N, C-alpha and C positions, 0 to 999 in steps of 0.2 A: 504494500500500500504506500501511497505517496507520503513523504515526510514534510510536505509543505505545512507551514503554520496555519494555512487556510483549510486544511483537510478536515480536521474534526469540526470546526465551526460549520463548514458546508454540510457535513454528514448530519450534524444535529439539526440544522435548519431544514434540510430536505426531509428528515424523519418527522419533523413537526409540521411540515407544509400541508395545509388543509386541501390544497389542490392537487397534490401528488397522486397520480393514478397507481393502480395495483402493481403494474410492472416495475415502477420505480421503487415502491416500498418493498417489494419482494427482494430486490437486490440488497437491501439493507439487512436482510437476515443472514447475509454471508458473515463468516467469522471475522473477516477483516473490519466489519462495521460494529463489532461487539461493544465499543464504548457508547454507542447510541441506542442499544437495544432497549434500555429502560424508557427513553423518550418515545421510541416507536411502539413498543408493546404494552407499556403501562400508562402512558400519559395522554393518549389520543384515541379517537374512534378509528376503526379500521374496516376496510372492505372484507366481505366474507371470505374471499380467497386468501387474503393475508392472514385472517384468523385461522383458517384451516392449515396454512403453512406453519404458523407459529405453534399450533397444537401438536403438529407432527415433527417439530424441529428437534434435532438430536440433542441440543444443549438445554439443560434444565433451567438456566437463567432466563431463556426466552419464554419457556412455558410458565415459569413462576411469575414473570412480569405480566404476562397475559392473564394469569389466574386472578390477579388483583386489580385489573383494569376496570375502573368504574364506568367506562364508556361501553364496555362489552356486556351484552345481555347475560343474566345469570345462567340461562340454559346453555349458552356457548361456553362460558367459563366452567360450567359444571361438567363438560366433557373431559375435564382433567381429573375427575374424582378418583380414577383408578391409576393415575400416573405412577410410573415405577419409582419416581424420586419423592421421598417424603417431604422435601422442601417445597415441591410444587403443590402437593396436597395441603401442606401447611399454609401456603400462600392463598390457596382457594378458601380454606377454612377461615383464615384471618379476615377475609372480606376486602371489599374495594378500598383502594387508597387514592387520595387521602381520605381519612375517616371523618365523615360529616353526617351527623343526624341520622335520619332514617335511611335504610338501604333496602334494595329489592331483595326479596327472599330467594334462596336457592330452591330449585325444584325438589319436590318431596323425595324422589328416588335418590337424588344426590345427598340430601340430608340423611336419609336412612343409611346410605353407604358409609358416610363419614362417621356417623354416630355408632355404628355397629362394627366398624373395622377392628381387626385384631392384628397384632404384630406376629410375624412369622416366628415359629419356635427357633430359638438360638440366635435370632437376628439382633443386631445392635444399631437400629436406625438413628439417624441424626435427630429426627423427631419421632417420638413414639405415637402410637394411635391414641393413647390417652391425652397426650399433649396437644395433638391435633383436635381432638374433641373439645379440649379446654379452649383452644383458639376459636373454634366455631361457636362455643357458648357465649363468648364475649363479642362476637362479630356483628350481632343483631341480624344475622341472615336467617335465623330460625323464627318464623312468625308465631305469634301467640296461638293462632289456630292450629298449627302443627304441634306445639307443645301440649295443648289440650287433647289432641287426638292421640298423642303418645300413650295415654293411660289406657286406651282401648285398642291399641295397634295390634295387628296380627303377629308382629315380631316380639317375642317375650323380652328380648334385650331392651327394646324401647319402652316396654311397659315397666321394666325394672328401673330404667332411668327416670321415667315419669314420677316414680315414688320420691325422687330427689327434690321435687317441687311440692312437697306435702302440704304446705300452708296454702297453696293456691288451688288445691284440688277440692272438689265438692265432697260432701260426706258419702255420696253414692260411689264416687270414684275411689275414695279411700277404702271403702268396704270391699269393692270389687278387687282391688289389688291385694288386700289382706287375705282374700279367699281365692286368689288366682290359681289355676291348675298347675302353673309352673312353680316349682319350689324356689327357684332363684328370685322370681318376682315376689313371692310371699315373704321371703327373707328380707328383701330390700324394703318392702312395705313395712314390715315389723320394725326394722331398724329406723326408718324415717318417721314412723309414727311417734317416736320419742320427741319429735319437734313440737308436739302438742301436749307433752307431759311436763308440767311445771317442776316436778321432782327431778326429772332427768336434767332439765336445764339448771336447776340448783346445783346438782352434783357436778356439772361440767363448767359452771361459771368461773372464769378466772378471777382471782382476787385482785391482782394489779390492774390498773387502768390499761386497756389495750383495745385494739379494733374489735376483736371477737367479743369481749365483754360488752362493748357498746352495741354491737349488732344484736346480741341476745336480748339485752334489756330494752332495746328499742322496738323489737319486732316479734319476740317469742313469748308464749305464756310464762308468767312468773309465779313463783310460789309465794305464799304469805310471808314465809320466813325471809325471803329475799327482799320483798317489798318493805317489810318492817325495818330490815337492816339499812336499806337505802334511805328511808325516811329518818331513821335515828342518826345516821351519819351525814345527812344532807348531801347525799351523793347520788349521781346518775338520775337526778330528778327530771331533767329534760327528756331523757330516754323514756322514763315511765310516763311522762306527760304525752309522749308521742305514741306509746305502745297501745295497740287496740285491745290488748288483753289485760290491761291494768284494771284492778277491781274498782267498782263504781264509787265506793266510799273514799278511795284514795284519789280518784279523779276529782271528787268534790273538795277534798282537802287541798289538793294542788291548785285548784281554781282560786284559792285564797292565799296562795304563796306570795311572799314579798317580792320575788323576782318576776318582773313583767314578762321576761322571755318564756318562763314556764307557764304563766297564765295565758300568754298568747298561743302557746302550743296546745293548751287545753281548749282554748276557744275555737280551734279549728277541728276538733274531734267530731266524729260522725255519731257518737253515742251519748251526747250530752242530754241530761234531763232538762225539761223546760225551765225549771227554776235556776239551775246553774247557768244555762244559756242566757237567761234574762239578767242575771247578776253580772255576767261578764260583758253584756251589752252596755252596761252602765259603769264599766270599770274606769278608774281614774286615769289609766293610761290609754292614750288615743289609739295606739297600734292594737292593743288588746280589744278595745271597743270595735275597731274596724273589722278585725278578724271575726269577732262574734256576730256582728251584724251582716257581714258580707255574704255569708253562706246560709241561706234560709233553709229551715227544715222542710221536708225530710232530707237528710244528708246521707252520702255513702262514703266509704273509705276511698274508693276510686276517685271521687270528686275532690276529696281532700288532697290526694296525691297530685292531681292535676293543678290545683291551686298552689301547692307547695313548690311545684316546678318553677313557677313564675314569680311568686311573692318574694319581696325583698331583694330582687336583683333586676338590673336593667335588661332591656331586650337584647342588647349586644352581649351581655354575659350569658343569657339563656340560650340565644341563638336557635339553630334548628333543633327541635325537640325530638327525642327518640320515642319509638313506639312503646307504649306501656303494655305490660303483660295483661292487664285488665283495664281496658279503656272505658271511660264513662260513655253513656249513650250520646249520640249526636244531638238528640233533642235537648240535653242539658247544655251542651256547648252552644246550641242555637239560642237558648234562653240567656246564656251569658253574653252573647253577642249584642243583645239589645238592653243589657243592664245599664243602669245609671252609673255604676261603679267602674272606673277605668281598669281596675285589676281584673275583674271578671271579663271585660272585653279583651284584655290581653290574653287571658286564658283561652278564650274562644278563638283568638287569632292563631293559636298553636295547633288547632285541629285541622288536619289536611282534608277532612271529610265534610267540612262546613259547606252548606249549600251556596251556590254562586251568588244569589241575591244578597246573602249576608256578607260574603266576601266583598262585594261592591260597596256595601254599607261601611264595613270596617276600613276599606281603602281610603275613605274620606273622614276617618275618625279624627277628632281633635287631639287625641292623645298620640304623641309621637311613637311611644313604645308599641302601641296597638298596631300601627301601620308597619313598623319594622318587623315585629313578630309575624305579621301576616306575610311579609315579603320572604322571610326565612322559611316559612312552614307550609304555605298553601300553593298548590300547583296552578291555581287560577288567579293568583295575585297579579293585579295589573302591572304592566311593564314599568309604568311611571313610578309605582310604589317600590318596585325592586330597585330601580335606578336611584331613587331617593335614599333607600337604605344603603346602597353601595357608597354613595357620597358621604352619608352621615356616620357610618359605622365602619371604620377601617379594620377593626378586628375581624369582622365577618366577611371581608372582601375575598379571601381565598375560596370560601364556600360559595359566595354569590357568583363568582366567576364560573362556577360549574353549572349554573342554572341556565337553561335555554331561554327563559323569559327575561333575563337581563338584557336590556337593549344594547345592541352593538352598532346600530345605525341611528341617524338623526341626532348626532351628538355634537354638532358644530358649535353650539353655544358653550360647550365645555372645553374648547381648545385652549382657552386662556385661564382655566381654573387654577386657583392657588395651590391645590393639592396635586403633586405630580402623578400619583396613581390615577386620579380622575383624568388628567390630561392624557395619560397613556391610553386609557380606555377610548377617549375621543380620537386620539391619533391613529387608532386602528380602524376607524370608521371608513368603510369602503364606499360610502355614499357622499363623502364631503364634496362640496362644490369645487374646491381647489385641492390639488395634492398637498399633503402636509409637509412641504419642503422645508419651511422655516423651522419646524419642530425637529428636524435632523440636527439642529444645533442647540436644542434645549439643554438647560443646565443639568437635567436629570437623565441618567442613562436609560431608565425604563421608558421614558417618553421618546428618546431618540430611536430606541430599538423598535418600539411599536410603530413609529413613523416609517422606519426602514422596511417593515413588513407590510405596509399598506399597498394594496394593488392599484391605487390611483397614481402611484409614482410613475414617471416616464421610464420606459424600458432602458434607455441609455443611463439614467441615473441609478437604476437598480444594478446595472452591470458595474458601475463605479463602486457602489456600496459593497458588492460581492468581493471586491479586491481589497477592501479595507478590513483588517482583522477585527476592528471594533464593531463593525456592522455586518460582517460576512454571514454570521449565523442568522440574524434577522432577515437579511436580504434573501438568503437561501430558503427561508420559510415564506417568502412572498408568493401568494397564490397566483400572481400574474405570470409567473415563470411557466413556460410551456413544458410539456413532458419531454420534448427534445432537449430543452435547455437543462432540465433536471438530470437527464441521463448524461449530458455532457459534463456536468459537475461531478457526477459519480465516476465517470471515466477519468477525469482529472485527479480524483482521489485514488485512482488505482483499484477501484472496486470491480470485481468481475461481473459480467452479465448473468442474470439469473437464468437457470435452466427453464425451458418451457414446461408448463405443467402438463 
């Protein structure tokens, strides 16, 4: 391969070029182009024939990059589920990168294969089947619907794993697993049924402060002995205030605690009796009063979780919200969308299932966080709302750039914006009335590179930019370059011509 300092910038640019046809991209699968495999296979959308070639590629780096490409459909990525290399299977299980909010689920058969895979006897893989399952569990690629079906799945291994989410199962599902015909499933169910046993939790509760102690006291049934010890020591009270299994008399006691953070946590519970709720609604602390009045009865724990996701944080901190294991009904979100309280409207804006008429209503909401949360979370958020969020919330720009509804055209008014990232977005607009030549000398490199990749630039200027090491990569990514010119660049890089399929 050529040793010219322009070689790698050209290869990277061609790999990212949205106008590059399949025959150009296929050449980049050659070993000589390995430095740009991540750009090609992980960071962009690809034609079907290039996907096919990447899946069949002999190098695991190529297959692993494709396995976590967020632009490639889950069914296509799922074709790598039985790959010979554990790193490829681990990449598939780990999910699309970069990791933002909700992701599309893998097909059921792919999930079943990953969840039930076993290591070959005597093998010492780089990643074990258990580690790959752990990756999958954290990837958000298992939809709640599949998790619930696992309890009645025909595969006993999946039924045994379903017992691991004991607190989320219905009483009927728990009973079915405890009496399952498969002894492995029954044993898993008996072991996990301890999750609802306060005595078992008491026996396993670590004494020192640690993550596990906090998780147990915040989410699992607690014994009276543990509760009384916490009260006596004034310890872990926030966790007890959050815990849905905390005894009613303790809930009433904590509702009068001197710490307003604890009273606020109590005020959001779904099991408050009317008198306690009324008392907290008149609390001396404004935040406690707000939380008590915010959520009208009847309440559910799912609704509390949805409110917790948004409360006390800005929209930019919340960002794209992940799918909950148990989502509140859309009707509740719809009611929140027309609430007088901005926090409830913010919660509604996080629901991607909200009806279009309410999306349009929230897009004009006077509360900035409502509009921004809508931009992050709803597939029907208007383009102007998404663009406003891009301009106003720099922290979420990497995610917003992945959204097809972020405007890429009609951005002429932003060419002189004070924020260079916003200028760069505008500099890439292919519908500008004039080529963004003046932005090629912008003080910010991001703006200069975006301008260099703009297809409105004259062809002779693009040729000049290709010869400048500072702009060569961006110019090679310019979609105005013809297939013939892209092949010429690859020839100059010393890259062999791809074999005909």
